[in-house]
N, C-alpha and C positions, 0 to 999 in steps of 0.2 A: 504494500500500500504506500509506503514512503517513497518508493521509486516512482510510482505513478504521480504522487504529489510533486516530486521534483520535475517531472516532465511537464505537468500542467503549469507550474509556476514559471518554468523556463519559456514555455510557449506563450504564456500571457505577457511576460516581459518583452519577448521578441516581437509580439504583435503590437505592443505599445510603441516600441522603437520604430517599427515599420509605419505605423500611423504618423508618428512625428516626422519621419523621413519623407513619406509620400505626400501627406496632406499639408503639413506646415513647412516642409523644406528644411527642417532643423534650424536654419538661421543662426543667430549668435546669442550669447547670453545664457540666462538661466534655463530656458527651454532646451537649448542644445545640450547643456550639461545633464539635464534630467533624462533626455532621450538616449544619449550615448551611455549614460550609466545603466539604464535599463538594458541596453544592448550588451554591455560587458557582463553584467550579472546574469542575464539570460544565457549567454554563451557558456559561462562558467557552470551554471546549474545544468545546462545541457550536457556538458562534459562529465559532470558528476553523475548524471543519469546513465550515461553510457558506461561509466566505470563503477557503478554501484556494487555489483557482486565482488569486485576486487577490493573496494573500500570496506565492505563488510568483513571480508577475510582478513584484511590488514588490521582492522579494529579488533578482531577477536584474538589476534596474536600480539597486540601491543597493549602495554599497561596504560591505565588512565593517567597515572602519574607522569609518564613520559610524554603523553599527548599534552597534558596541562603545562608541563615544563616547556615544551616546544612552542605552544601557543603564547605563553608568557614571554618567552625570549623574543618571539616574533613581534609581539606588541611593543616591547621595549625598543626594538630596532625600528619599528614603525614610528614611534613617537620621537626617538632620538637616533637619527640615521647614522651619526658618527660612531655609535656603539657597535655598529656592524663590523668594524675592524676587529674588535675583540670578541664579540658574541657570535659572529658568523662562524669562525673556526671552531668555537666551542659547540655550536649546534651541529656542525658537520661531524665532529668527533663523537658526540653523543649519539648521532644517528648511525654512525659506523659501528659503535659499540652495541647499540640495540640490535642492529641487523646481524652482527656477528653472534650475539647471544641467541638470537632467534634461530640462526643456522646451527649452532652448536647444540641447542636443545633437541633438535630433530635427529642428531647423529648418535645419540646415546642408545645402546641396546639394553633392553630389559630381559633378564633371564629368570 
């Protein structure tokens, strides 16, 4: 059901963008910002709809603490872009360690 909701929301946002593009011509100013934002969010939600089974699998193998940590670091970088110099490599290292741990957990044999 969630996958269908993603598709419906993505389609709605892309229809709003098409309305703005075809009817109003996008123009300049606040209207253009709104319509192009609808386009970008609609495209991202459409990509999430396509990748939904893989996202569910990834979420089942990833701890919620790791996801919250990555989102928190991402928000800090978003607010203060200069911190990306320090926090970017830390995020990369944590992602590599998480992936390595995920691979190593699957290699153990139980007897």
